[in-house]
N, C-alpha and C positions, 0 to 999 in steps of 0.2 A: 329476495334475500341473496346476498352475494356468496359466491363459492368460498370455501376456506382457503387460506393461503398456505400451501404446503411445500413450496420450493422457492428458491431465490428468484426464479423467473416469474413466479406469481407475484412476488413483491415488486419486481421491476415493472410489470404491467400495471399494477395498481398505482405505483408511484407516478407513472407517466400520466395518469389521470388527475394527479394532485398537484404536482410541481409546476409552477408557471413556465411557459415556453422558454423565456430568456435563460432561466436557471437550468431547466431540464436539458436543453441543448448543450449548455456549458458542461454539465456533468457527464453526458453520455457520448458526446462526439469524440472523434479522433482526428488526427492530422491528415491533410491531403485527401486522397480518394478513399481513405480508411481501409487500405489493404491490411496493414498491421493490426488494426482493430479486429478485423475478421480472423486474421491468423492467430490472435491470442486465444480465440475459441477453437478454431479448426485444428490447431496443433495439439491441443489436449484430446480432441476427438480422434486423432490419428494414433494415439498411444493405447495399447491394449493392456489390460490387467491379466496377469497370469496367476490365478488363485491356487493355493495349496490346500488340500483337504485334510480333515480329521486332525487339525493342529490347534484349534482355538479353544480356550477355556470359556467359562460362562461370562467373564468380564474382560474388558480391554482397559489397559492403563495408558492414557494419552498424555501423561505429564511429561514435560520437557524442561530443561534448564538452559538458559542462555544468559551469558554475562553475569552469572551468579544469582540470577532470579529464576524461581520456578514458576511455570505457567501451567494452567490446567489442561491445555491442549496446544498443539503446534499450529494454531491459527491465530492471526493477529489482524488488526485494523490498520490499513495504510493511511498516510496523510492525504486528506482531500480538503480543498480550500472552501471557505465561505459556506459553511454548512447551515447557517441560519437561513439561507435561501430555501432550504428543504423543510425546515421545521424551526419554530421560534426558539427552541432550546438548543439547537445546533450541536456544536462540539461537546457541550456539557452533557447532553443526553447520550451521545455516542460514547464518551469516555466512561460515563457511569455504567452503561451497558457492558462495556469491556471489563470494567472492574468487577461487576456482579458475576461475570462468567470466568474470571481469573485469566484473562487473555491480555496481550499487549495492545495498547492504544498509542497511535502516533499522531501528535498534533502538528498541523501545518503552520509554517511561518505566517501564511496569509489566511489565518483563521478569523472568524467573526466572534470568537471567544478567546480571551487572553490566556497566557501561560498561567497566571495567578488564579484565574477563574477555574481552570481545569484542576489545578493543584488543590484548591479549596473544596471542589466538588468530589474529588476522589482521593482522599488522604490515604497514604500507605499503599496504593495500588501501583504496579509498575507501568510507567509511562515513558515514551520516547519523544524527543522533539526533533522535528524535521526542520532543517536550516537551509535557507537561501542566503547566498552571500551578496549583500548590498554594496553599492558603490561606496557607501559610508561604512568603513571598516569598524569604526568605533561603535556604530549602531549595531553592526553584526555581532561584534564581541559582546555587547550588552545583552543581546538576546540569549546567547549561550550562558552568560552569567546568571541571568534570570531563571533559565531552565535548571541550572545547577542548584540555585538557591531554593527553587520550588520542589526539588526532589525528583526531577526527571532522571531516568537511569541511563540514557544513551542519547547521543546526537546523531541524527541521520542527515548527512550532508548530500543534498541532491546535486549531482554533477552533470546531469544531462540537460540542464535548463539555464544556460547563461542568457538565453532569450527563449521566448515561447514559440511553439510550432505554428504552422499554417492551419488554423482551425476555421474552416469556412463557415460553419454554422454560427460561430461567434461574430464573424465579420458580417454575415447577412443580418443578424439580429442587432448589430451594434451593441454588443453586450456591455452592460453596466451593472455594477453592484447596486441593488435597490437603495434608494437614498436614506432609508431609516437604519441601514447597516453600515458598519465600518470594519476595517481590518484592525482588530482589537489589540494587537500587540504594538500598535504605533500611535503616534499623534500627528496632527496636522495633515499635510498633503500625503504623507505616507499612509495615513489611515483612511483618507477619503478620496484618494485619487483614482479609484477604479471606475471611471466615468468615460463613456465614449466621446472621443473628439472627432468622430467620423468613421472610425473602424471599430475593432474589438477593444473595449476599454481595458480588459485585463492585459492584452498584448501591449497596449500603449503604456500601461503602468509598469509592466515588467521591463520594457525597453528603457524607460526613464530611470528606474530604481536599481535594477540588478547590474552587477559587474559583468560585462560581456567578455572580459579578458581572463576569466576563470582558468586556472591551470593547476597542475599538481603541486606547485608551490603553495597554493591556498589550502590544500589538504594538509600539507606539512605545518602551515601556520596554525590551523585549527588543532592539530595533534599536539602542538607545542604548548598551547595555553589551557586546554581543557583536560581535566582528569577523568572525564566520562569516556566510555567506549565510543569510538567514532565508526560509524557504518557509512560507507559510500553507496549512494543509491543511484542507479542508472547505468550500471555496468552490463555490457552485452558481449564482450569478447574476452578471450583468454589473455590477450596482450595487455588490456587495461587491468584485468584482474591481477596479473602478475605485478604490474606497476604498483597497484594499490597494496598488495601484500608486502611488497618490498619496502614500502615506506612506513609500514607498521599499522595499517588500519585494523581494527578489531573485527570488522564485519564488512561483507559485500552483499549488497541488495541487488539481485538480478532483476532488472525492470526496464521496460521501454516507456515508462511514464503513462501507463494506460493507453499506449499507442497514440499519444497526444503531441509528440515532438516531431520526429522525422518518420514519414511514411516509408514503407518498404524495408524497415529494419526487421530483424527476426522477432518472432514471438518470444517472450521471456523463457518459456519452457523449452524452446528450441535452443536457446543460448546456454541454458543451465548446464548440460553435461560437459561441455568443454571447459567451463569455468570450474566446475567441481574437480575435473581431472587435473587442472592446472594448479589450483591452490586450495582444494578442499581440506587438505591436511594442515594448512597454515592459518586459516581464518574461518570465521563463521559465515556461512552462506545462507541467505534467505531469498525469497522470491515473491513477486506479485505479478499480476497481469492475466486477466481472463478467467479468474476463479469464480465459478458459479455452483459447483457441486462438491460434495465430500470426496468423490472419486478423483477430482482434480487435485485436491490436497494430497491424497494418497500417491498419485503419480509423481507429483513434485518431490515428495519426501523420498520416494523410491529412487529418484534420479539425483538425490544428494542434498536437497534443501533441508535446513534444520528447522525452519518455520516458514509458513506460507501465509501471505497477507492478501487482503482484498480491500478495495475502496468503495466502488460503486454499490455493491450489495448492501453495505452498511447505510449508504445514503438512501437506498430504496426503503429499507426498514425504518429509517429515521423519518422519512416523509410520511409513511403510512401510519406509524403509531409511536413516534418519538422513541424514548428509551426502550419501551416494551417491544417496539418493532425491531430494533437492532438486536435485542436479546433473542427474539424469536428467530431472526436470521442466523445468529450464532448457534442457536439450538438445532436448527435444521442442518447446518453444515456439520455440527458435532455428531448428530445422529447418523448422517450419511457416511461420515468417516468411520464411525464405529461399526456400521454394517459392512463397509468395505473391508475393514480389518478382520472382522469376524469371518467373512466369506473367503478371505485370502489367507487365513491361518496365522494371523498376527495378534499376539496378546499384548504387545507393547510397541511403542514407536520404534524402538531399536530393532524390532523384528522385521521392519519394512526394508527390503533390500532391492538392489538393482535387478535381481532375478524375478521380482514380482511384476515387472513391466517389460513390454517390448513395443517398439514402433511397428506400425502396420506392415512396413516393408520387411523388417526383421522377422516378424511373426510369420509372414508368408513363406519364409525360408526354413522355419523350424521343422 
């Protein structure tokens, strides 16, 4: 009899036994030598929690409101591509799990379930749509219009991926999307083109389809035609955060794309404080990258994030037990965050402050 799964890491280990190697390496690998992939975890481990005693009531209120929508907790699911490689129900199961727990779900442009399928599966639940800008701007605009029509509540524009990073595992595996699957938001070559021509099929597809000349003018272009909040995803410096705030984006998603683009960039949690200091009073800041425990969520909230997202843990839950697996992962993180808040003297999310954490170097000087 197998041991019970009681942590995200337990689900990761079990998922690695289930997901085929081609897909598993795609999901879990990082760029280059994977320094930043390691930093995403190590940087959280270097932050200490400073608990306050005798301050917590019997229950914690985790509710937060972003862009006019209330969420049950400040935890959301990041966009991850091609989820039907992990489970036949793919993004539909993941979105249903998020809806059942009252948290944000973000659908990837290059999903194996369509915008319309997700909308039909989760009526009334808050959903965001992650956007890549294709060379075909009419096609790109049509994706936004479909998301608007389907009731999605925000557009998450990925700005760190005009091309894809050097992912050696995908190169070695000659990654291809399994032939029974398609990128469900498209037709023709744009739906079926993730097939290796000798290297990584996803890198070859992205090189062919996405616009490598992406600039701040494209962010303005998007802001000018959609009425939905626009969140720019992939910001890692105060300089870019200021540019984004200056042109009027409603949100900044601090992220290094799961350490999958450029190796040696900072961990997302390392980049967060300078961005919060620069524009935290002008726009909504969220974060992903390296989240595996509720303590990670607490640390990111203490450093100024309004919501904390994860991608891979949802995939591990999905692979293990479909919608129920994702729900269990969300429940684990919620319980861990609840305990962290209780032990730290926080009855609500607003009670979590910068004073609740210190970097290990700072802590050593206290």
